[in-house]
N, C-alpha and C positions, 0 to 999 in steps of 0.2 A: 402489059405485053411481056415484061421480063418474068413476072410471076407465072404467066401462062406457059412460057417456054420452060421455066424451072419445073413446073408441075408435070409437063409432058416428058421431060428428061427423067424425073423420078419414076413416073409410070413405066417408061421404057426400061429403066434399070430394074424395076421390080419384075417386069415380065421376063427379062433375060435371066434373072436369078431363079424364078419359078421354073422356067423352061429347062435350065441347066440341072436343077435338082430333080425334076421329073425324068429327064433323059438319063441321068446318072443312076437313079433307082431302077428304071426300066432295064437299062443295059446291064446293070449288075446282076439282076435276076436272070435275064436272057442269057448272058454269058455262062453263068453257073449251070443253068438248066441244059444248055446246049452241050457243054462239056460232059455232064452226067449222061445225057442221051447218047452221045457218041461213044462213050466208054461202055455203056450198056449194050449197044448194038455191036460192039466188037471192032469198031472202026479204029479206035485208038488203043490197040493192044500193045503190050511190050513185045519186042522181037523174040524174047525167050519164050513167051507164051505161044507165039506163032510157030516157032520152030518145033516146040513140043507137039503141037497139034498136027503139023505137016510131016514130021519125020518120025518121031518116037511112037506115036499112036498107031500108024499103019504098020510099023515093024512089029509092034506088040500084037496086033491082030494076025499078022502072018505067022508068028510063033505059036499062037493059040490054035 
């Protein structure tokens, strides 16, 4: 009975470790890909870049 309980605890611990490693690998790639996608879409631009596109470029077009 004790051996069966010990074996079940070992199996449970191994499953937890495997699940943790899988989740860590998946979320690491997911997080990196999400950040790159948001930057590429322009959602996460620096305020300086936004002000150049909203203020400077229209004034430049008006001067042309």
